[in-house]
TIMARZA-608120 format. One line per 10 residues: number of its first residue (from 1); for each residue x negated, y, z negated of C-alpha. Coordinates in Angstrom, 1 decimal, always signed. Layout:
// TIMARZA-608120
NUM = X/Y/Z  ...
// end
This chain:
// TIMARZA-608120
1 = -59.8/+81.5/-72.4  -58.9/+85.1/-71.8  -61.5/+87.8/-71.1  -61.7/+89.1/-74.7  -62.5/+85.6/-76.0  -65.2/+85.1/-73.3  -66.8/+88.5/-74.3  -66.7/+87.6/-78.0  -68.3/+84.2/-77.4  -71.2/+85.4/-75.2
11 = -71.7/+88.6/-77.3  -72.3/+86.4/-80.4  -74.7/+84.2/-78.4  -76.7/+87.2/-77.1  -76.9/+88.7/-80.6  -78.2/+85.4/-82.0  -80.9/+85.3/-79.2  -81.9/+88.8/-79.9  -82.3/+88.1/-83.6  -84.3/+84.9/-82.9
21 = -86.7/+87.0/-80.9  -87.3/+89.1/-84.0  -86.0/+92.3/-82.5  -86.6/+95.3/-84.8  -83.3/+96.5/-86.3  -82.4/+100.0/-87.0  -82.5/+99.6/-90.8  -85.8/+97.7/-90.7  -87.5/+100.5/-88.8  -86.4/+103.4/-91.0
31 = -86.8/+101.5/-94.2  -90.4/+100.3/-93.4  -91.4/+103.8/-92.1  -90.3/+105.5/-95.3  -91.7/+102.7/-97.5  -95.1/+103.1/-95.9  -95.2/+106.9/-96.3  -94.1/+106.7/-100.0  -96.1/+103.7/-101.2  -99.2/+103.3/-99.0
41 = -99.9/+107.0/-98.5  -98.7/+108.8/-101.6  -101.2/+111.7/-101.1  -99.1/+112.8/-98.1  -95.9/+113.0/-100.0  -97.7/+114.9/-102.9  -99.1/+117.4/-100.4  -95.7/+117.8/-98.8  -94.0/+118.5/-102.1  -96.6/+121.1/-103.1
51 = -96.4/+122.8/-99.7  -92.6/+122.9/-99.8  -92.6/+124.0/-103.4  -95.3/+126.7/-103.4  -95.7/+127.4/-99.7  -92.2/+128.8/-99.5  -93.1/+131.7/-101.9  -95.4/+133.3/-99.3  -94.5/+133.5/-95.7  -97.4/+134.0/-93.2
61 = -97.4/+134.2/-89.5  -100.5/+132.6/-87.9  -102.1/+133.4/-84.6  -100.9/+131.2/-81.8  -104.2/+129.4/-81.6  -104.3/+128.6/-85.3  -100.6/+127.8/-85.4  -100.9/+125.2/-82.6  -104.0/+123.7/-84.2  -102.3/+123.3/-87.6
71 = -99.1/+122.1/-86.1  -100.8/+119.4/-84.1  -102.6/+118.2/-87.2  -99.3/+118.1/-89.1  -97.7/+116.0/-86.3  -100.6/+113.6/-86.2  -100.6/+113.2/-90.0  -96.8/+112.8/-90.0  -96.4/+115.6/-92.5  -92.9/+117.1/-92.8
81 = -94.1/+120.7/-93.4  -94.7/+123.7/-91.2  -97.9/+125.7/-90.6  -96.5/+128.6/-92.5  -96.0/+126.5/-95.6  -99.6/+125.2/-95.3  -101.1/+128.7/-95.3  -98.7/+129.8/-97.9  -99.7/+127.0/-100.3  -103.4/+127.7/-99.6
91 = -103.0/+131.4/-100.4  -100.8/+130.8/-103.4  -103.2/+128.3/-104.9  -106.2/+130.6/-104.4  -104.5/+133.7/-105.8  -103.0/+131.8/-108.7  -106.4/+130.4/-109.8  -108.1/+133.7/-109.4  -105.4/+135.4/-111.5  -105.8/+132.9/-114.2
101 = -109.6/+133.4/-114.2  -109.2/+137.1/-114.3  -106.9/+136.9/-117.3  -109.3/+134.5/-119.1  -112.3/+136.7/-118.4  -110.5/+139.8/-119.7  -109.2/+137.9/-122.7  -112.7/+136.7/-123.7  -114.1/+140.2/-123.2  -111.5/+141.8/-125.4
111 = -111.9/+139.1/-128.1  -115.6/+139.6/-128.3  -115.2/+143.4/-128.4  -118.3/+144.0/-126.4  -119.2/+146.8/-123.9  -118.1/+146.8/-120.3  -121.7/+145.8/-119.2  -121.2/+142.5/-121.0  -118.0/+141.6/-119.1  -118.2/+137.9/-118.1
121 = -118.9/+138.6/-114.5  -120.5/+135.2/-113.9  -117.4/+133.3/-115.1  -115.2/+135.5/-112.9  -117.5/+134.9/-110.0  -117.3/+131.2/-110.6  -113.5/+131.3/-110.6  -113.7/+133.3/-107.3  -115.8/+130.5/-105.8  -113.3/+127.9/-107.0
131 = -110.4/+129.9/-105.6  -112.0/+130.1/-102.2  -112.6/+126.3/-102.4  -108.9/+125.8/-103.2  -107.9/+127.9/-100.2  -110.2/+125.8/-97.9  -109.0/+122.6/-99.5  -105.3/+123.2/-99.0  -105.7/+124.9/-95.6  -107.9/+122.1/-94.2
141 = -105.8/+119.2/-95.8  -103.7/+118.6/-92.6  -106.9/+118.3/-90.6  -108.4/+115.8/-93.0  -105.2/+113.8/-93.2  -104.9/+113.9/-89.4  -108.4/+112.5/-89.1  -107.7/+109.8/-91.7  -104.5/+108.9/-89.8  -106.3/+108.9/-86.5
151 = -109.1/+106.7/-87.7  -106.7/+104.2/-89.2  -104.5/+104.2/-86.1  -107.5/+104.2/-83.8  -108.9/+101.0/-85.3  -105.6/+99.3/-84.3  -105.5/+100.5/-80.7  -107.6/+97.7/-79.2  -105.5/+95.0/-80.9  -102.3/+96.8/-79.9
161 = -103.4/+96.7/-76.2  -104.4/+93.0/-76.6  -101.1/+91.9/-78.0  -99.2/+93.9/-75.4  -101.2/+92.3/-72.6  -100.9/+88.8/-74.0  -97.1/+89.2/-74.4  -96.7/+90.8/-71.0  -98.6/+88.0/-69.3  -95.9/+85.4/-70.1
171 = -92.9/+87.8/-70.5  -92.8/+90.9/-68.3  -90.6/+92.9/-70.7  -92.0/+96.2/-72.0  -89.5/+96.6/-74.8  -90.2/+93.1/-76.1  -93.9/+93.7/-75.8  -93.7/+96.9/-77.9  -91.6/+95.1/-80.5  -94.1/+92.3/-80.6
181 = -97.0/+94.8/-81.1  -95.1/+96.7/-83.8  -94.7/+93.5/-85.8  -98.2/+92.1/-85.6  -100.6/+95.1/-86.0  -101.2/+97.0/-89.1  -100.0/+100.5/-90.2  -100.1/+103.2/-89.3  -100.0/+102.4/-85.6  -97.3/+99.8/-86.1
191 = -95.1/+102.4/-87.6  -95.6/+104.6/-84.6  -94.5/+101.8/-82.3  -91.4/+101.2/-84.5  -90.6/+104.8/-84.1  -90.8/+104.5/-80.4  -88.2/+101.7/-80.5  -86.2/+103.7/-83.0  -86.0/+106.7/-80.7  -84.6/+104.5/-77.9
201 = -82.1/+102.8/-80.2  -80.8/+106.1/-81.5  -80.4/+107.5/-78.0  -83.1/+110.1/-78.2  -84.7/+108.6/-75.1  -82.9/+106.7/-72.4  -85.6/+104.1/-71.9  -88.5/+102.5/-73.7  -90.9/+104.0/-71.0  -89.7/+107.6/-71.7
211 = -90.1/+107.1/-75.4  -93.5/+105.5/-75.0  -94.8/+108.2/-72.7  -93.7/+110.9/-75.1  -95.6/+109.1/-77.9  -98.7/+108.7/-75.7  -98.9/+112.4/-75.2  -100.3/+112.7/-78.8  -103.4/+110.6/-77.8  -104.3/+112.3/-74.5
221 = -107.0/+114.5/-76.1  -108.5/+112.1/-78.5  -107.9/+108.6/-77.1  -107.4/+108.9/-73.4  -108.4/+105.3/-72.8  -105.5/+104.1/-75.0  -103.1/+106.2/-72.8  -104.6/+104.8/-69.6  -104.4/+101.2/-70.8  -100.7/+101.6/-71.6
231 = -100.0/+103.2/-68.3  -101.6/+100.2/-66.6  -99.4/+97.9/-68.7  -96.4/+99.9/-67.6  -97.5/+99.7/-63.9  -97.6/+95.9/-64.1  -93.8/+95.9/-64.4  -93.6/+97.1/-60.8  -96.0/+94.6/-59.3  -94.3/+91.8/-57.3
241 = -97.3/+89.6/-57.1  -97.9/+87.4/-60.2  -101.7/+87.2/-59.7  -101.9/+91.0/-59.2  -99.8/+91.6/-62.3  -102.1/+89.6/-64.5  -105.1/+91.3/-63.0  -103.7/+94.7/-63.9  -103.0/+93.6/-67.4  -106.5/+92.3/-67.9
251 = -107.8/+95.6/-66.4  -105.8/+97.5/-69.1  -107.7/+95.6/-71.9  -111.1/+96.2/-70.2  -110.3/+100.0/-69.9  -109.8/+100.5/-73.6  -112.8/+98.3/-74.5  -115.1/+100.2/-72.2  -113.7/+103.6/-73.4  -114.2/+102.8/-77.1
261 = -117.8/+101.7/-76.4  -118.7/+104.8/-74.4  -117.2/+107.2/-77.0  -118.9/+105.5/-79.9  -122.2/+105.4/-77.9  -122.0/+109.2/-77.5  -121.0/+109.6/-81.2  -124.0/+107.7/-82.4  -126.4/+110.0/-80.5  -124.6/+113.2/-81.6
271 = -124.6/+112.6/-85.3  -128.3/+111.9/-85.8  -129.3/+115.6/-85.9  -126.4/+116.7/-88.2  -127.1/+113.8/-90.7  -130.7/+114.8/-90.8  -129.8/+118.4/-91.5  -127.5/+117.2/-94.3  -130.3/+115.2/-95.8  -132.8/+118.0/-95.7
281 = -130.5/+120.8/-96.8  -128.5/+118.8/-99.3  -131.0/+116.5/-100.9  -134.7/+117.3/-100.1  -134.8/+121.1/-100.5  -132.6/+121.2/-103.7  -134.6/+118.5/-105.3  -137.9/+120.2/-104.6  -136.5/+123.5/-105.8  -135.8/+121.9/-109.1
291 = -139.5/+121.8/-109.9  -139.6/+125.6/-109.9  -136.7/+126.2/-112.2  -138.4/+125.7/-115.6  -141.1/+128.3/-114.9  -138.8/+130.6/-112.9  -136.4/+130.8/-115.8  -139.2/+132.0/-118.1  -140.7/+134.4/-115.6  -137.3/+136.0/-114.9
301 = -136.8/+136.7/-118.7  -134.0/+134.2/-119.1  -131.9/+135.5/-116.1  -131.4/+131.9/-115.1  -129.3/+130.1/-117.6  -128.5/+126.4/-117.8  -124.9/+126.9/-116.7  -126.2/+128.6/-113.5  -128.1/+125.4/-112.7  -124.9/+123.4/-113.4
311 = -122.8/+125.5/-111.1  -125.4/+125.5/-108.3  -126.4/+121.8/-108.4  -123.2/+120.2/-109.5  -120.6/+122.3/-107.8  -122.0/+124.4/-104.9  -124.5/+122.0/-103.3  -122.1/+118.9/-103.5  -119.4/+121.0/-102.0  -121.8/+122.1/-99.3
321 = -122.8/+118.5/-98.5  -119.1/+117.5/-98.6  -118.3/+120.2/-96.1  -121.1/+119.2/-93.7  -120.3/+115.5/-93.8  -116.6/+116.3/-93.2  -117.5/+118.1/-90.1  -119.5/+115.1/-88.9  -116.5/+112.7/-89.7  -114.1/+115.0/-87.8
331 = -115.9/+114.3/-84.6  -115.7/+110.5/-85.0  -113.6/+108.9/-82.2  -110.9/+106.5/-83.0  -110.5/+103.0/-81.6  -113.3/+101.4/-83.5  -113.6/+100.1/-87.1  -112.2/+97.6/-89.5  -109.1/+98.7/-91.4  -107.6/+95.4/-92.3
341 = -105.1/+95.8/-95.1  -106.6/+94.5/-98.4  -103.0/+94.3/-99.8  -102.7/+91.0/-98.0  -105.5/+89.4/-100.0  -104.5/+87.4/-103.1  -107.2/+89.2/-105.2  -105.7/+92.6/-104.4  -104.2/+92.8/-107.9  -107.7/+93.2/-109.3
351 = -108.4/+96.1/-107.0  -105.1/+97.8/-107.8  -105.5/+97.2/-111.6  -106.5/+100.0/-114.0  -107.9/+97.4/-116.4  -111.5/+97.8/-115.1  -111.5/+101.5/-115.9  -110.4/+100.7/-119.4  -113.1/+98.1/-119.9  -115.8/+100.4/-118.4
361 = -114.6/+103.3/-120.5  -114.9/+101.3/-123.7  -118.4/+100.2/-122.8  -119.7/+103.6/-121.7  -118.0/+105.9/-124.2  -120.4/+105.0/-127.1  -123.4/+105.4/-124.8  -122.1/+108.9/-123.8  -121.6/+109.9/-127.4  -125.2/+108.8/-128.2
371 = -126.4/+110.9/-125.3  -124.7/+114.1/-126.5  -125.9/+113.6/-130.1  -128.3/+116.6/-129.8  -125.3/+118.9/-128.9  -123.2/+117.4/-131.7  -125.9/+118.0/-134.3  -126.9/+121.4/-133.0  -123.6/+123.1/-132.1  -120.9/+121.5/-134.1
381 = -119.8/+121.3/-137.7  -119.7/+117.5/-137.7  -123.1/+116.9/-139.4  -122.1/+119.3/-142.2  -119.1/+117.1/-143.0  -121.4/+114.3/-143.9  -124.1/+116.4/-145.5  -126.6/+115.9/-142.7  -129.1/+118.4/-141.4  -128.7/+119.8/-137.9
391 = -132.1/+118.3/-136.9  -134.2/+115.4/-137.9  -137.8/+115.8/-139.2  -139.9/+113.3/-137.4  -143.1/+113.8/-139.4  -141.4/+112.6/-142.6  -140.3/+109.4/-140.7  -143.8/+108.8/-139.4  -143.0/+109.8/-135.8  -145.0/+112.9/-135.6
401 = -146.5/+112.0/-132.3  -143.0/+112.8/-130.8  -143.1/+116.3/-132.2  -142.0/+118.0/-135.4  -138.3/+117.8/-134.8  -136.2/+115.3/-132.9  -134.0/+117.9/-131.2  -136.2/+121.0/-131.7  -133.7/+123.8/-131.6  -135.1/+127.4/-131.6
411 = -133.3/+130.0/-133.7  -134.2/+133.4/-132.3  -131.6/+136.0/-131.2  -129.4/+132.9/-130.9  -129.8/+129.2/-131.1  -131.3/+127.7/-128.0  -132.3/+124.2/-127.1  -132.7/+121.3/-127.6  -136.3/+121.2/-126.4  -137.5/+118.0/-128.2
421 = -138.7/+114.9/-126.4  -136.3/+112.8/-128.4  -133.3/+114.9/-127.3  -134.5/+114.6/-123.7  -134.7/+110.8/-123.9  -131.3/+110.6/-125.5  -130.0/+112.9/-122.7  -130.9/+110.2/-120.2  -127.9/+108.2/-121.5  -125.4/+110.9/-120.3
431 = -125.9/+110.3/-116.5  -126.5/+106.6/-117.3  -123.1/+106.3/-119.0  -121.4/+108.1/-116.1  -123.1/+105.9/-113.4  -122.4/+102.8/-115.5  -118.7/+103.6/-115.7  -118.3/+103.7/-112.0  -120.6/+100.7/-111.4  -118.7/+98.5/-113.8
441 = -115.2/+99.6/-112.8  -115.8/+99.6/-109.0  -117.7/+96.3/-109.2  -114.9/+94.6/-111.1  -112.3/+95.9/-108.7  -114.1/+94.8/-105.5  -116.2/+91.8/-106.5  -113.7/+89.0/-105.6  -112.2/+91.0/-102.7  -115.6/+91.5/-101.0
451 = -116.5/+87.9/-101.5  -113.2/+86.9/-99.9  -113.7/+89.3/-97.1  -117.2/+88.0/-96.4  -115.9/+84.5/-96.3  -113.1/+85.5/-93.9  -115.6/+87.4/-91.7  -117.7/+84.3/-91.5  -114.6/+82.2/-90.7  -113.6/+84.7/-88.0
461 = -117.0/+84.5/-86.3  -116.6/+80.7/-86.0  -112.9/+81.0/-85.1  -113.8/+82.6/-81.7  -115.3/+79.3/-80.3  -112.6/+77.3/-82.1  -109.9/+79.2/-80.4  -111.5/+78.5/-77.0  -111.6/+74.8/-77.9  -107.9/+74.9/-79.1
471 = -106.9/+76.6/-75.8  -108.8/+73.9/-73.8  -107.0/+71.1/-75.6  -103.6/+72.8/-75.0  -104.5/+73.2/-71.4  -105.1/+69.4/-71.2  -101.4/+68.9/-72.0  -101.8/+67.9/-75.7  -98.8/+69.2/-77.8  -99.5/+72.0/-80.2
481 = -98.5/+69.8/-83.2  -101.1/+67.2/-82.3  -103.9/+69.4/-81.1  -104.9/+70.7/-84.6  -106.0/+67.2/-85.7  -108.3/+66.8/-82.7  -109.8/+70.3/-83.0  -110.4/+69.6/-86.7  -112.5/+66.5/-85.8  -114.4/+68.3/-83.1
491 = -115.3/+71.3/-85.5  -116.2/+69.1/-88.4  -118.8/+70.8/-90.7  -117.5/+74.3/-89.9  -115.3/+76.5/-92.0  -112.6/+76.5/-89.3  -112.3/+72.8/-89.6  -110.7/+73.1/-93.1  -108.1/+75.5/-91.7  -107.1/+73.1/-88.9
501 = -107.0/+70.2/-91.4  -104.6/+72.0/-93.7  -102.3/+72.7/-90.7  -102.5/+69.1/-89.6  -101.8/+67.8/-93.1  -98.7/+70.0/-93.5  -97.4/+68.8/-90.2  -98.2/+65.1/-90.6  -97.5/+64.5/-94.3  -95.1/+67.3/-95.3
511 = -93.0/+67.1/-92.1  -93.3/+70.9/-91.6  -92.8/+72.6/-88.3  -95.9/+74.2/-86.7  -94.8/+77.7/-87.8  -94.1/+76.6/-91.4  -97.4/+74.7/-91.6  -99.3/+77.9/-90.8  -97.1/+80.7/-92.3  -95.2/+79.1/-95.2
521 = -95.6/+81.3/-98.2  -96.3/+78.4/-100.6  -98.2/+75.8/-98.6  -99.1/+77.6/-95.3  -102.8/+77.5/-94.2  -102.9/+81.3/-94.1  -102.6/+81.4/-97.9  -106.2/+80.1/-98.1  -107.5/+82.2/-95.2  -105.9/+85.7/-95.3
531 = -107.2/+87.0/-92.0  -105.4/+89.2/-89.5  -107.2/+87.7/-86.6  -106.2/+84.1/-87.5  -102.6/+85.1/-88.4  -102.2/+87.0/-85.1  -103.8/+84.2/-83.1  -101.5/+81.6/-84.6  -98.5/+83.9/-84.1  -99.4/+84.3/-80.4
541 = -99.9/+80.5/-80.2  -96.4/+79.9/-81.5  -94.7/+82.6/-79.4  -96.5/+81.6/-76.2  -96.0/+77.8/-76.7  -92.3/+78.5/-76.2  -93.2/+79.4/-72.6  -95.3/+76.2/-72.1  -98.6/+74.7/-73.0  -100.4/+76.4/-70.1
551 = -99.2/+79.8/-71.2  -100.4/+79.1/-74.8  -103.8/+77.9/-73.6  -104.3/+81.0/-71.5  -103.2/+83.3/-74.4  -105.7/+81.7/-76.8  -108.5/+81.9/-74.3  -107.7/+85.6/-73.8  -107.9/+86.2/-77.5  -111.2/+84.2/-77.7
561 = -112.7/+86.4/-74.9  -111.4/+89.6/-76.5  -112.9/+88.7/-80.0  -116.2/+87.8/-78.4  -116.3/+91.2/-76.6  -115.4/+93.1/-79.7  -118.1/+91.4/-81.7  -120.6/+92.3/-79.0  -119.5/+95.9/-79.1  -119.7/+96.0/-82.9
571 = -123.2/+94.6/-83.0  -124.4/+97.0/-80.3  -122.9/+100.0/-82.1  -124.4/+98.9/-85.4  -127.8/+98.6/-83.7  -127.5/+102.2/-82.5  -126.4/+103.4/-85.9  -129.0/+101.4/-87.8  -131.7/+104.1/-87.7  -129.4/+106.8/-89.0
581 = -127.6/+104.8/-91.6  -130.7/+103.0/-93.0  -132.6/+106.3/-93.2  -129.8/+108.1/-95.0  -129.2/+105.2/-97.3  -132.9/+104.9/-98.2  -133.2/+108.6/-98.8  -130.1/+108.6/-100.9  -130.9/+105.6/-103.0  -134.7/+105.9/-103.1
591 = -136.4/+109.1/-102.2  -134.0/+111.6/-103.8  -133.8/+109.8/-107.1  -137.6/+109.3/-107.1  -138.2/+113.1/-106.6  -135.5/+114.0/-109.1  -137.0/+111.7/-111.8  -140.5/+113.2/-111.2  -139.1/+116.7/-111.5  -137.5/+115.9/-114.8
601 = -140.9/+114.6/-116.1  -142.7/+117.8/-114.9  -140.0/+120.0/-116.6  -140.5/+118.1/-119.9  -144.3/+118.4/-119.6  -144.2/+122.2/-119.0  -141.8/+122.7/-121.9  -144.0/+120.5/-124.2  -147.1/+122.5/-123.3  -145.5/+125.9/-123.8
611 = -143.9/+124.7/-127.1  -147.2/+123.6/-128.6  -148.9/+126.8/-127.5  -146.1/+128.8/-129.2  -146.5/+126.8/-132.4  -150.3/+127.3/-132.3  -149.9/+131.0/-131.7  -147.4/+131.4/-134.6  -149.9/+129.6/-136.9  -152.7/+131.9/-135.8
621 = -154.4/+129.2/-133.7  -155.7/+131.5/-131.0  -159.2/+131.5/-132.4  -159.1/+127.7/-132.3  -158.5/+127.6/-128.6  -161.2/+127.6/-126.0  -160.9/+128.3/-122.3  -157.4/+129.7/-122.5  -158.1/+133.4/-122.8  -155.6/+135.5/-124.9
631 = -153.0/+133.0/-126.1  -150.6/+135.8/-127.1  -150.5/+137.0/-123.5  -149.7/+133.5/-122.3  -147.0/+132.8/-124.8  -145.4/+136.2/-124.1  -145.5/+135.6/-120.4  -144.0/+132.2/-120.7  -141.5/+132.5/-123.5  -140.1/+129.1/-124.3
641 = -136.9/+130.7/-125.7  -135.9/+131.8/-122.3  -136.6/+128.5/-120.6  -133.8/+126.1/-119.5  -134.0/+123.2/-121.9  -135.1/+120.0/-120.1  -132.2/+118.3/-121.8  -129.7/+120.2/-119.7  -131.9/+120.0/-116.6  -132.0/+116.2/-116.8
651 = -128.2/+115.9/-117.2  -127.4/+118.2/-114.4  -129.9/+116.5/-112.0  -128.6/+113.1/-112.9  -125.0/+114.1/-112.2  -126.1/+115.7/-109.0  -127.6/+112.4/-107.8  -124.4/+110.6/-108.7  -122.3/+113.2/-106.8  -124.5/+113.0/-103.7
661 = -124.3/+109.2/-103.7  -120.5/+109.4/-103.9  -120.3/+111.8/-101.0  -122.8/+110.2/-98.7  -121.8/+106.6/-99.4  -118.2/+107.3/-98.4  -119.4/+109.2/-95.3  -121.7/+106.4/-94.1  -118.9/+103.8/-94.5  -116.6/+105.9/-92.3
671 = -119.4/+106.4/-89.7  -120.2/+102.7/-89.6  -116.9/+101.0/-90.0  -114.1/+103.5/-90.0  -111.6/+104.1/-92.8  -112.1/+101.2/-95.2  -111.4/+102.0/-98.8  -112.5/+98.6/-100.1  -115.9/+98.8/-98.5  -116.3/+102.4/-99.6
681 = -115.6/+101.5/-103.2  -118.0/+98.6/-103.0  -120.8/+100.6/-101.4  -120.5/+103.3/-103.9  -121.0/+100.9/-106.8  -124.0/+99.3/-105.0  -125.7/+102.6/-104.2  -125.1/+103.9/-107.7  -126.7/+100.8/-109.1  -129.8/+101.4/-106.9
691 = -130.0/+105.2/-106.9  -128.9/+106.1/-110.3  -130.9/+103.4/-112.1  -134.0/+104.3/-110.1  -133.6/+107.9/-111.1  -133.2/+106.9/-114.8  -136.2/+104.6/-114.7  -138.5/+107.1/-112.9  -137.3/+109.9/-115.2  -138.0/+107.8/-118.3
701 = -141.5/+106.8/-117.2  -142.4/+110.3/-116.0  -141.1/+111.9/-119.2  -143.1/+109.6/-121.4  -146.3/+109.6/-119.2  -146.4/+113.4/-118.7  -145.6/+114.1/-122.3  -148.5/+112.0/-123.5  -150.7/+113.6/-120.8  -149.8/+117.0/-122.1
711 = -150.7/+116.0/-125.6  -154.1/+114.7/-124.5  -154.7/+117.9/-122.5  -153.9/+120.2/-125.4  -155.9/+118.1/-127.8  -158.9/+118.6/-125.6  -158.8/+122.4/-125.7  -158.1/+122.8/-129.4  -161.2/+123.6/-131.3
// end
């Protein structure tokens, strides 16, 4: 054989060995990276398109400090835009919205042909507030996306170090270790490691160490323990002693575990005061202030309108709470939290489906229409089409104890209302329908997924000791294909026993290899137990078994010890967070709805009393009253026509409670468990069921009880 034939022969052999080791190819890296950005994170691409489309219209030069800050957030969030485009989009969006608002305000003023003093200043001010929010939203988007990326990547840092350490223990090859990590951890960190390999393959860096060191520079400020751990892994390459090399690798894993624990420990102490402030300023004080609104609106001569309440309680305060909670979440360190991809679960199609929204909409739409019947009867032409009156006379129908009219509109200088108790009770259906929509849709999407995850979590807790047993049996020299049957017998009665039985059945009766028995897409054991921990443990077992049973045994014992340490850290951190999380959750789902429901009842009682006094005054009933002084002075001081109807008050308060539950539920999930969209959706549905229903029940009881009490009180003073 000549030299060319020898080179061809051994080059083909080397290529086959590289492919058998599952090296990452050039096309695989670039394809998966783009696929992830386009499919798993579509909000990034939308923001990029907007920034490039509208941000290029306006060019701004930022100060160096602001430029560096925005640029770093863009790099962390993997956004392909510049800081100038970010500020350009923010300014353009803000100016465009304000211009549209100015045109609408001017158009309305010209159409009504009123004086300049009646120019819709409030509407223009509201648009101005929205425009400032749009500016803040677009300008801060890179920071929020960077935090989201950092949280998701940070939750994968400990597993990344673990996989690198385990691989380096039996194969001291950094490039192979990085490739192994990139294949067995979740995005987005896996994509970063593939980019590290890609930069080496394309010649941007001459070695894997240079490429990795450049990537680690991104994490020096936020996750220094991750950087130190990888530097220890790199230093193990230069250690001639095998025992010393293994010791350095184990030290790398300990460094990141200790670092994550210390950072989360500091975080749990630092967030207690901000969360308390959020609760007091965003929930308690606004709720208590609601009690003053009915009387304040009358004393100020109608200066406070119902739309003022809507803007303040449904727009400004929720935005204020969202802003404060965002600042708390920005300080959360990475490296801790569960971000397992729910796409791997066989029930994911239910979570991704739009069918629950359609079902919930069909159920809740009739309820919503019933809730807005007072507005339909009082302010639309629809009743006239059927020959109906705009209000319903209750005395004729034998329901006089509920008032004269069902909706009770007052026609003075303009139609106001509804003030009737029936309208108020119907109004409870508006927030009920909104809350019920999200409860039904979110529950349908997450019910099976959450149950599956809970079962998987219980399995993973047992799997720690089972892994240790599996490693011991492998250490005794029992082949991997046989050890599953023995471990299944020794763990009988546990959930892990079923997993080992499936693997053993596939090997013994189906004639499968060990890898196919576990990972086969049709009969593999992982189909029934979709767990990243189990999948990774079995993948490491298969990879390390190629190096010998003792290596496989040591790898499984290392994973067992790692999982046990992680579980201890998680339990300790949850204990530290328990006070803050439980207090906030109880206040959000119990105290705030309770106070809001009572305030609605007080508002209805005040309105009912003033309404009856006005009727008595109009009928000349002042002489029939005792102990109330001059009735005309009282009714002129508290003019019911200038009051905010309790109907609107109740709807706005109910929507406010729903908004607060949405914001705080999402924040508490991130604080407790990191970025976890499945758990966030599930927790929102649970908290809405508790908080919103409690508000509706308390509001219903307080409205009825205080209305009856007001009737009894007025009956006692009428002569």
